[in-house]
mmJSON file of the N, C-alpha and C atoms, coordinates in Angstrom:
{"data_MODEL":{"atom_site":{
"group_PDB":["ATOM","ATOM","ATOM","ATOM","ATOM","ATOM","ATOM","ATOM","ATOM","ATOM","ATOM","ATOM","ATOM","ATOM","ATOM","ATOM","ATOM","ATOM","ATOM","ATOM","ATOM","ATOM","ATOM","ATOM","ATOM","ATOM","ATOM","ATOM","ATOM","ATOM","ATOM","ATOM","ATOM","ATOM","ATOM","ATOM","ATOM","ATOM","ATOM","ATOM","ATOM","ATOM","ATOM","ATOM","ATOM","ATOM","ATOM","ATOM","ATOM","ATOM","ATOM","ATOM","ATOM","ATOM","ATOM","ATOM","ATOM","ATOM","ATOM","ATOM","ATOM","ATOM","ATOM","ATOM","ATOM","ATOM","ATOM","ATOM","ATOM","ATOM","ATOM","ATOM","ATOM","ATOM","ATOM","ATOM","ATOM","ATOM","ATOM","ATOM","ATOM","ATOM","ATOM","ATOM","ATOM","ATOM","ATOM","ATOM","ATOM","ATOM","ATOM","ATOM","ATOM","ATOM","ATOM","ATOM","ATOM","ATOM","ATOM","ATOM","ATOM","ATOM","ATOM","ATOM","ATOM","ATOM","ATOM","ATOM","ATOM","ATOM","ATOM","ATOM","ATOM","ATOM","ATOM","ATOM","ATOM","ATOM","ATOM","ATOM","ATOM","ATOM","ATOM","ATOM","ATOM","ATOM","ATOM","ATOM","ATOM","ATOM","ATOM","ATOM","ATOM","ATOM","ATOM","ATOM","ATOM","ATOM","ATOM","ATOM","ATOM","ATOM","ATOM","ATOM","ATOM","ATOM","ATOM","ATOM","ATOM","ATOM","ATOM","ATOM","ATOM","ATOM","ATOM","ATOM","ATOM","ATOM","ATOM","ATOM","ATOM","ATOM","ATOM","ATOM","ATOM","ATOM","ATOM","ATOM","ATOM","ATOM","ATOM","ATOM","ATOM","ATOM","ATOM","ATOM","ATOM","ATOM","ATOM","ATOM"],
"id":[1,2,3,4,5,6,7,8,9,10,11,12,13,14,15,16,17,18,19,20,21,22,23,24,25,26,27,28,29,30,31,32,33,34,35,36,37,38,39,40,41,42,43,44,45,46,47,48,49,50,51,52,53,54,55,56,57,58,59,60,61,62,63,64,65,66,67,68,69,70,71,72,73,74,75,76,77,78,79,80,81,82,83,84,85,86,87,88,89,90,91,92,93,94,95,96,97,98,99,100,101,102,103,104,105,106,107,108,109,110,111,112,113,114,115,116,117,118,119,120,121,122,123,124,125,126,127,128,129,130,131,132,133,134,135,136,137,138,139,140,141,142,143,144,145,146,147,148,149,150,151,152,153,154,155,156,157,158,159,160,161,162,163,164,165,166,167,168,169,170,171,172,173,174,175,176,177,178,179,180],
"type_symbol":["N","C","C","N","C","C","N","C","C","N","C","C","N","C","C","N","C","C","N","C","C","N","C","C","N","C","C","N","C","C","N","C","C","N","C","C","N","C","C","N","C","C","N","C","C","N","C","C","N","C","C","N","C","C","N","C","C","N","C","C","N","C","C","N","C","C","N","C","C","N","C","C","N","C","C","N","C","C","N","C","C","N","C","C","N","C","C","N","C","C","N","C","C","N","C","C","N","C","C","N","C","C","N","C","C","N","C","C","N","C","C","N","C","C","N","C","C","N","C","C","N","C","C","N","C","C","N","C","C","N","C","C","N","C","C","N","C","C","N","C","C","N","C","C","N","C","C","N","C","C","N","C","C","N","C","C","N","C","C","N","C","C","N","C","C","N","C","C","N","C","C","N","C","C","N","C","C","N","C","C"],
"label_atom_id":["N","CA","C","N","CA","C","N","CA","C","N","CA","C","N","CA","C","N","CA","C","N","CA","C","N","CA","C","N","CA","C","N","CA","C","N","CA","C","N","CA","C","N","CA","C","N","CA","C","N","CA","C","N","CA","C","N","CA","C","N","CA","C","N","CA","C","N","CA","C","N","CA","C","N","CA","C","N","CA","C","N","CA","C","N","CA","C","N","CA","C","N","CA","C","N","CA","C","N","CA","C","N","CA","C","N","CA","C","N","CA","C","N","CA","C","N","CA","C","N","CA","C","N","CA","C","N","CA","C","N","CA","C","N","CA","C","N","CA","C","N","CA","C","N","CA","C","N","CA","C","N","CA","C","N","CA","C","N","CA","C","N","CA","C","N","CA","C","N","CA","C","N","CA","C","N","CA","C","N","CA","C","N","CA","C","N","CA","C","N","CA","C","N","CA","C","N","CA","C","N","CA","C","N","CA","C","N","CA","C"],
"label_alt_id":[null,null,null,null,null,null,null,null,null,null,null,null,null,null,null,null,null,null,null,null,null,null,null,null,null,null,null,null,null,null,null,null,null,null,null,null,null,null,null,null,null,null,null,null,null,null,null,null,null,null,null,null,null,null,null,null,null,null,null,null,null,null,null,null,null,null,null,null,null,null,null,null,null,null,null,null,null,null,null,null,null,null,null,null,null,null,null,null,null,null,null,null,null,null,null,null,null,null,null,null,null,null,null,null,null,null,null,null,null,null,null,null,null,null,null,null,null,null,null,null,null,null,null,null,null,null,null,null,null,null,null,null,null,null,null,null,null,null,null,null,null,null,null,null,null,null,null,null,null,null,null,null,null,null,null,null,null,null,null,null,null,null,null,null,null,null,null,null,null,null,null,null,null,null,null,null,null,null,null,null],
"label_comp_id":["MET","MET","MET","LEU","LEU","LEU","ALA","ALA","ALA","ASP","ASP","ASP","VAL","VAL","VAL","PHE","PHE","PHE","ASP","ASP","ASP","PHE","PHE","PHE","LEU","LEU","LEU","PRO","PRO","PRO","LEU","LEU","LEU","ALA","ALA","ALA","ILE","ILE","ILE","GLY","GLY","GLY","ILE","ILE","ILE","GLY","GLY","GLY","ARG","ARG","ARG","GLY","GLY","GLY","THR","THR","THR","ASP","ASP","ASP","LEU","LEU","LEU","LEU","LEU","LEU","GLN","GLN","GLN","PRO","PRO","PRO","LEU","LEU","LEU","ALA","ALA","ALA","ILE","ILE","ILE","SER","SER","SER","VAL","VAL","VAL","MET","MET","MET","GLY","GLY","GLY","GLY","GLY","GLY","LEU","LEU","LEU","THR","THR","THR","LEU","LEU","LEU","ARG","ARG","ARG","THR","THR","THR","VAL","VAL","VAL","MET","MET","MET","SER","SER","SER","LEU","LEU","LEU","TRP","TRP","TRP","LEU","LEU","LEU","ALA","ALA","ALA","PRO","PRO","PRO","VAL","VAL","VAL","LEU","LEU","LEU","TYR","TYR","TYR","ALA","ALA","ALA","ALA","ALA","ALA","TRP","TRP","TRP","THR","THR","THR","GLY","GLY","GLY","LYS","LYS","LYS","ARG","ARG","ARG","PRO","PRO","PRO","ARG","ARG","ARG","THR","THR","THR","ARG","ARG","ARG","ASP","ASP","ASP"],
"label_asym_id":["A","A","A","A","A","A","A","A","A","A","A","A","A","A","A","A","A","A","A","A","A","A","A","A","A","A","A","A","A","A","A","A","A","A","A","A","A","A","A","A","A","A","A","A","A","A","A","A","A","A","A","A","A","A","A","A","A","A","A","A","A","A","A","A","A","A","A","A","A","A","A","A","A","A","A","A","A","A","A","A","A","A","A","A","A","A","A","A","A","A","A","A","A","A","A","A","A","A","A","A","A","A","A","A","A","A","A","A","A","A","A","A","A","A","A","A","A","A","A","A","A","A","A","A","A","A","A","A","A","A","A","A","A","A","A","A","A","A","A","A","A","A","A","A","A","A","A","A","A","A","A","A","A","A","A","A","A","A","A","A","A","A","A","A","A","A","A","A","A","A","A","A","A","A","A","A","A","A","A","A"],
"label_entity_id":["1","1","1","1","1","1","1","1","1","1","1","1","1","1","1","1","1","1","1","1","1","1","1","1","1","1","1","1","1","1","1","1","1","1","1","1","1","1","1","1","1","1","1","1","1","1","1","1","1","1","1","1","1","1","1","1","1","1","1","1","1","1","1","1","1","1","1","1","1","1","1","1","1","1","1","1","1","1","1","1","1","1","1","1","1","1","1","1","1","1","1","1","1","1","1","1","1","1","1","1","1","1","1","1","1","1","1","1","1","1","1","1","1","1","1","1","1","1","1","1","1","1","1","1","1","1","1","1","1","1","1","1","1","1","1","1","1","1","1","1","1","1","1","1","1","1","1","1","1","1","1","1","1","1","1","1","1","1","1","1","1","1","1","1","1","1","1","1","1","1","1","1","1","1","1","1","1","1","1","1"],
"label_seq_id":[1,1,1,2,2,2,3,3,3,4,4,4,5,5,5,6,6,6,7,7,7,8,8,8,9,9,9,10,10,10,11,11,11,12,12,12,13,13,13,14,14,14,15,15,15,16,16,16,17,17,17,18,18,18,19,19,19,20,20,20,21,21,21,22,22,22,23,23,23,24,24,24,25,25,25,26,26,26,27,27,27,28,28,28,29,29,29,30,30,30,31,31,31,32,32,32,33,33,33,34,34,34,35,35,35,36,36,36,37,37,37,38,38,38,39,39,39,40,40,40,41,41,41,42,42,42,43,43,43,44,44,44,45,45,45,46,46,46,47,47,47,48,48,48,49,49,49,50,50,50,51,51,51,52,52,52,53,53,53,54,54,54,55,55,55,56,56,56,57,57,57,58,58,58,59,59,59,60,60,60],
"pdbx_PDB_ins_code":[null,null,null,null,null,null,null,null,null,null,null,null,null,null,null,null,null,null,null,null,null,null,null,null,null,null,null,null,null,null,null,null,null,null,null,null,null,null,null,null,null,null,null,null,null,null,null,null,null,null,null,null,null,null,null,null,null,null,null,null,null,null,null,null,null,null,null,null,null,null,null,null,null,null,null,null,null,null,null,null,null,null,null,null,null,null,null,null,null,null,null,null,null,null,null,null,null,null,null,null,null,null,null,null,null,null,null,null,null,null,null,null,null,null,null,null,null,null,null,null,null,null,null,null,null,null,null,null,null,null,null,null,null,null,null,null,null,null,null,null,null,null,null,null,null,null,null,null,null,null,null,null,null,null,null,null,null,null,null,null,null,null,null,null,null,null,null,null,null,null,null,null,null,null,null,null,null,null,null,null],
"Cartn_x":[17.865,16.97,16.439,16.025,15.387,16.774,17.724,18.905,19.171,19.045,19.085,17.971,16.85,15.908,15.781,16.337,16.853,17.771,18.871,19.968,19.461,18.467,17.912,17.256,16.598,15.466,15.921,17.08,17.654,17.298,17.77,17.834,16.493,15.669,14.048,13.48,13.71,13.071,13.742,14.702,15.424,16.357,17.19,17.995,19.227,19.924,21.41,21.417,22.353,22.984,22.937,22.009,22.2,21.43,20.434,19.292,18.14,18.272,17.169,17.31,18.405,18.782,18.599,18.934,19.124,17.801,16.644,15.712,14.524,14.264,13.652,14.412,15.561,16.523,15.999,16.273,16.094,14.823,13.886,12.672,12.181,12.73,12.33,13.083,14.583,15.31,14.601,14.233,13.168,12.111,11.473,10.163,10.55,11.773,12.088,12.565,13.181,13.746,12.475,11.676,10.268,9.458,9.369,8.442,9.187,10.557,11.37,11.02,11.193,10.759,9.955,8.541,7.082,7.24,7.792,7.454,8.351,9.463,10.105,9.666,9.394,8.672,7.226,6.552,4.836,4.597,4.566,4.447,4.563,6.133,6.884,6.161,6.262,5.755,4.322,3.485,2.154,1.868,2.637,2.506,2.946,4.098,4.578,3.86,2.953,1.974,0.977,0.405,-0.485,-0.426,1.032,1.495,1.789,2.095,2.527,1.462,0.523,-0.816,-0.344,0.898,1.012,0.522,0.132,-0.519,0.375,0.412,1.352,0.728,1.463,1.097,0.322,-0.787,-1.519,-1.623,-1.611,-1.611,-3.116,-3.119,-4.253,-5.074],
"Cartn_y":[7.234,6.369,5.178,5.651,4.9,3.716,4.184,3.191,2.145,2.921,1.871,0.766,1.208,0.075,-0.979,-0.336,-1.305,-2.286,-1.756,-2.377,-3.691,-3.471,-4.511,-5.466,-5.398,-6.193,-7.223,-7.7,-9.2,-9.98,-9.339,-9.907,-10.214,-9.136,-9.307,-10.258,-10.605,-11.633,-12.612,-12.884,-14.192,-15.065,-13.923,-14.333,-14.524,-15.851,-15.889,-16.656,-17.157,-17.861,-17.179,-17.851,-17.47,-16.168,-16.208,-15.399,-15.418,-16.681,-17.085,-16.492,-16.14,-15.826,-14.132,-13.744,-12.239,-11.417,-12.328,-11.767,-11.061,-11.403,-10.583,-9.417,-9.247,-8.094,-6.864,-7.685,-6.982,-6.197,-6.859,-6.228,-5.452,-5.671,-4.429,-3.166,-3.293,-2.089,-1.276,-2.393,-1.386,-0.701,-1.291,-0.865,0.619,0.454,1.618,2.596,2.427,3.554,4.145,3.348,4.063,4.755,4.362,4.869,6.342,6.208,7.399,8.587,8.06,9.059,9.868,8.846,9.213,10.297,9.876,10.804,12.047,12.311,13.185,14.101,13.683,14.623,14.863,14.112,14.571,14.864,14.105,14.055,15.482,15.625,16.968,18.078,18.55,19.629,19.955,18.597,18.834,19.162,18.654,18.761,20.197,20.582,21.994,22.957,23.156,24.066,24.106,22.611,22.758,23.027,23.056,23.463,25.14,25.727,26.958,27.677,27.274,27.977,28.726,28.47,28.971,28.164,28.96,28.427,28.84,27.9,28.225,29.492,30.047,31.439,30.831,31.243,30.947,32.208,31.767,33.112,33.66,35.001,35.709,35.73],
"Cartn_z":[5.105,5.572,4.815,3.481,2.657,2.146,2.058,1.676,2.862,4.228,5.555,5.217,4.874,5.069,3.646,2.696,1.587,1.836,2.648,3.148,3.941,4.919,5.588,5.269,3.891,3.059,2.922,2.294,2.139,3.029,4.336,5.655,6.076,5.969,6.21,5.583,4.428,3.427,3.426,3.992,4.462,3.424,2.553,1.675,1.904,1.818,2.425,3.288,3.759,4.733,6.204,7.164,8.332,8.657,8.003,7.881,8.926,9.029,10.19,11.606,12.005,13.429,13.315,12.086,12.181,11.43,11.182,10.382,11.406,12.388,13.521,13.788,13.816,14.0,12.923,11.63,10.566,10.244,10.787,10.539,11.874,13.172,14.072,13.4,13.169,12.397,11.387,10.57,9.349,9.851,10.578,11.37,12.29,13.002,13.722,12.901,11.923,10.991,10.533,9.965,9.233,10.255,11.734,12.403,12.891,12.693,13.496,12.488,11.061,9.987,10.006,10.169,10.185,11.454,12.542,13.79,13.515,13.012,12.836,11.686,10.83,9.562,9.485,9.917,10.35,11.563,12.537,13.954,14.572,14.475,15.157,15.147,13.649,13.218,13.765,13.723,13.675,15.289,16.144,17.643,17.902,17.381,17.503,17.138,15.975,15.847,16.643,16.938,17.965,19.122,19.783,21.396,21.336,20.088,20.0,19.325,18.697,18.468,16.845,16.119,15.031,13.727,12.983,11.75,10.487,9.456,8.317,7.703,7.018,6.369,5.161,4.627,3.359,2.334,1.096,0.514,0.075,0.073,-0.12,-1.464],
"occupancy":[1.0,1.0,1.0,1.0,1.0,1.0,1.0,1.0,1.0,1.0,1.0,1.0,1.0,1.0,1.0,1.0,1.0,1.0,1.0,1.0,1.0,1.0,1.0,1.0,1.0,1.0,1.0,1.0,1.0,1.0,1.0,1.0,1.0,1.0,1.0,1.0,1.0,1.0,1.0,1.0,1.0,1.0,1.0,1.0,1.0,1.0,1.0,1.0,1.0,1.0,1.0,1.0,1.0,1.0,1.0,1.0,1.0,1.0,1.0,1.0,1.0,1.0,1.0,1.0,1.0,1.0,1.0,1.0,1.0,1.0,1.0,1.0,1.0,1.0,1.0,1.0,1.0,1.0,1.0,1.0,1.0,1.0,1.0,1.0,1.0,1.0,1.0,1.0,1.0,1.0,1.0,1.0,1.0,1.0,1.0,1.0,1.0,1.0,1.0,1.0,1.0,1.0,1.0,1.0,1.0,1.0,1.0,1.0,1.0,1.0,1.0,1.0,1.0,1.0,1.0,1.0,1.0,1.0,1.0,1.0,1.0,1.0,1.0,1.0,1.0,1.0,1.0,1.0,1.0,1.0,1.0,1.0,1.0,1.0,1.0,1.0,1.0,1.0,1.0,1.0,1.0,1.0,1.0,1.0,1.0,1.0,1.0,1.0,1.0,1.0,1.0,1.0,1.0,1.0,1.0,1.0,1.0,1.0,1.0,1.0,1.0,1.0,1.0,1.0,1.0,1.0,1.0,1.0,1.0,1.0,1.0,1.0,1.0,1.0,1.0,1.0,1.0,1.0,1.0,1.0],
"B_iso_or_equiv":[0.0,0.0,0.0,0.0,0.0,0.0,0.0,0.0,0.0,0.0,0.0,0.0,0.0,0.0,0.0,0.0,0.0,0.0,0.0,0.0,0.0,0.0,0.0,0.0,0.0,0.0,0.0,0.0,0.0,0.0,0.0,0.0,0.0,0.0,0.0,0.0,0.0,0.0,0.0,0.0,0.0,0.0,0.0,0.0,0.0,0.0,0.0,0.0,0.0,0.0,0.0,0.0,0.0,0.0,0.0,0.0,0.0,0.0,0.0,0.0,0.0,0.0,0.0,0.0,0.0,0.0,0.0,0.0,0.0,0.0,0.0,0.0,0.0,0.0,0.0,0.0,0.0,0.0,0.0,0.0,0.0,0.0,0.0,0.0,0.0,0.0,0.0,0.0,0.0,0.0,0.0,0.0,0.0,0.0,0.0,0.0,0.0,0.0,0.0,0.0,0.0,0.0,0.0,0.0,0.0,0.0,0.0,0.0,0.0,0.0,0.0,0.0,0.0,0.0,0.0,0.0,0.0,0.0,0.0,0.0,0.0,0.0,0.0,0.0,0.0,0.0,0.0,0.0,0.0,0.0,0.0,0.0,0.0,0.0,0.0,0.0,0.0,0.0,0.0,0.0,0.0,0.0,0.0,0.0,0.0,0.0,0.0,0.0,0.0,0.0,0.0,0.0,0.0,0.0,0.0,0.0,0.0,0.0,0.0,0.0,0.0,0.0,0.0,0.0,0.0,0.0,0.0,0.0,0.0,0.0,0.0,0.0,0.0,0.0,0.0,0.0,0.0,0.0,0.0,0.0],
"pdbx_formal_charge":[null,null,null,null,null,null,null,null,null,null,null,null,null,null,null,null,null,null,null,null,null,null,null,null,null,null,null,null,null,null,null,null,null,null,null,null,null,null,null,null,null,null,null,null,null,null,null,null,null,null,null,null,null,null,null,null,null,null,null,null,null,null,null,null,null,null,null,null,null,null,null,null,null,null,null,null,null,null,null,null,null,null,null,null,null,null,null,null,null,null,null,null,null,null,null,null,null,null,null,null,null,null,null,null,null,null,null,null,null,null,null,null,null,null,null,null,null,null,null,null,null,null,null,null,null,null,null,null,null,null,null,null,null,null,null,null,null,null,null,null,null,null,null,null,null,null,null,null,null,null,null,null,null,null,null,null,null,null,null,null,null,null,null,null,null,null,null,null,null,null,null,null,null,null,null,null,null,null,null,null],
"auth_seq_id":[1,1,1,2,2,2,3,3,3,4,4,4,5,5,5,6,6,6,7,7,7,8,8,8,9,9,9,10,10,10,11,11,11,12,12,12,13,13,13,14,14,14,15,15,15,16,16,16,17,17,17,18,18,18,19,19,19,20,20,20,21,21,21,22,22,22,23,23,23,24,24,24,25,25,25,26,26,26,27,27,27,28,28,28,29,29,29,30,30,30,31,31,31,32,32,32,33,33,33,34,34,34,35,35,35,36,36,36,37,37,37,38,38,38,39,39,39,40,40,40,41,41,41,42,42,42,43,43,43,44,44,44,45,45,45,46,46,46,47,47,47,48,48,48,49,49,49,50,50,50,51,51,51,52,52,52,53,53,53,54,54,54,55,55,55,56,56,56,57,57,57,58,58,58,59,59,59,60,60,60],
"auth_comp_id":["MET","MET","MET","LEU","LEU","LEU","ALA","ALA","ALA","ASP","ASP","ASP","VAL","VAL","VAL","PHE","PHE","PHE","ASP","ASP","ASP","PHE","PHE","PHE","LEU","LEU","LEU","PRO","PRO","PRO","LEU","LEU","LEU","ALA","ALA","ALA","ILE","ILE","ILE","GLY","GLY","GLY","ILE","ILE","ILE","GLY","GLY","GLY","ARG","ARG","ARG","GLY","GLY","GLY","THR","THR","THR","ASP","ASP","ASP","LEU","LEU","LEU","LEU","LEU","LEU","GLN","GLN","GLN","PRO","PRO","PRO","LEU","LEU","LEU","ALA","ALA","ALA","ILE","ILE","ILE","SER","SER","SER","VAL","VAL","VAL","MET","MET","MET","GLY","GLY","GLY","GLY","GLY","GLY","LEU","LEU","LEU","THR","THR","THR","LEU","LEU","LEU","ARG","ARG","ARG","THR","THR","THR","VAL","VAL","VAL","MET","MET","MET","SER","SER","SER","LEU","LEU","LEU","TRP","TRP","TRP","LEU","LEU","LEU","ALA","ALA","ALA","PRO","PRO","PRO","VAL","VAL","VAL","LEU","LEU","LEU","TYR","TYR","TYR","ALA","ALA","ALA","ALA","ALA","ALA","TRP","TRP","TRP","THR","THR","THR","GLY","GLY","GLY","LYS","LYS","LYS","ARG","ARG","ARG","PRO","PRO","PRO","ARG","ARG","ARG","THR","THR","THR","ARG","ARG","ARG","ASP","ASP","ASP"],
"auth_asym_id":["A","A","A","A","A","A","A","A","A","A","A","A","A","A","A","A","A","A","A","A","A","A","A","A","A","A","A","A","A","A","A","A","A","A","A","A","A","A","A","A","A","A","A","A","A","A","A","A","A","A","A","A","A","A","A","A","A","A","A","A","A","A","A","A","A","A","A","A","A","A","A","A","A","A","A","A","A","A","A","A","A","A","A","A","A","A","A","A","A","A","A","A","A","A","A","A","A","A","A","A","A","A","A","A","A","A","A","A","A","A","A","A","A","A","A","A","A","A","A","A","A","A","A","A","A","A","A","A","A","A","A","A","A","A","A","A","A","A","A","A","A","A","A","A","A","A","A","A","A","A","A","A","A","A","A","A","A","A","A","A","A","A","A","A","A","A","A","A","A","A","A","A","A","A","A","A","A","A","A","A"],
"auth_atom_id":["N","CA","C","N","CA","C","N","CA","C","N","CA","C","N","CA","C","N","CA","C","N","CA","C","N","CA","C","N","CA","C","N","CA","C","N","CA","C","N","CA","C","N","CA","C","N","CA","C","N","CA","C","N","CA","C","N","CA","C","N","CA","C","N","CA","C","N","CA","C","N","CA","C","N","CA","C","N","CA","C","N","CA","C","N","CA","C","N","CA","C","N","CA","C","N","CA","C","N","CA","C","N","CA","C","N","CA","C","N","CA","C","N","CA","C","N","CA","C","N","CA","C","N","CA","C","N","CA","C","N","CA","C","N","CA","C","N","CA","C","N","CA","C","N","CA","C","N","CA","C","N","CA","C","N","CA","C","N","CA","C","N","CA","C","N","CA","C","N","CA","C","N","CA","C","N","CA","C","N","CA","C","N","CA","C","N","CA","C","N","CA","C","N","CA","C","N","CA","C","N","CA","C","N","CA","C","N","CA","C"],
"pdbx_PDB_model_num":[1,1,1,1,1,1,1,1,1,1,1,1,1,1,1,1,1,1,1,1,1,1,1,1,1,1,1,1,1,1,1,1,1,1,1,1,1,1,1,1,1,1,1,1,1,1,1,1,1,1,1,1,1,1,1,1,1,1,1,1,1,1,1,1,1,1,1,1,1,1,1,1,1,1,1,1,1,1,1,1,1,1,1,1,1,1,1,1,1,1,1,1,1,1,1,1,1,1,1,1,1,1,1,1,1,1,1,1,1,1,1,1,1,1,1,1,1,1,1,1,1,1,1,1,1,1,1,1,1,1,1,1,1,1,1,1,1,1,1,1,1,1,1,1,1,1,1,1,1,1,1,1,1,1,1,1,1,1,1,1,1,1,1,1,1,1,1,1,1,1,1,1,1,1,1,1,1,1,1,1]
}}}
């Protein structure tokens, strides 16, 4: 995911020819990839734990 975001970085910054047209697309794709990662790695486990009532094990 991080590689994909960095791949779109030159377009989002506006480096190169023809980036005026693709700049909004690059910014939205980067935002979507970042949001998807946050949701799948942090939000989904929290919601699952809240829904099932399971707590992570702690050492005594």
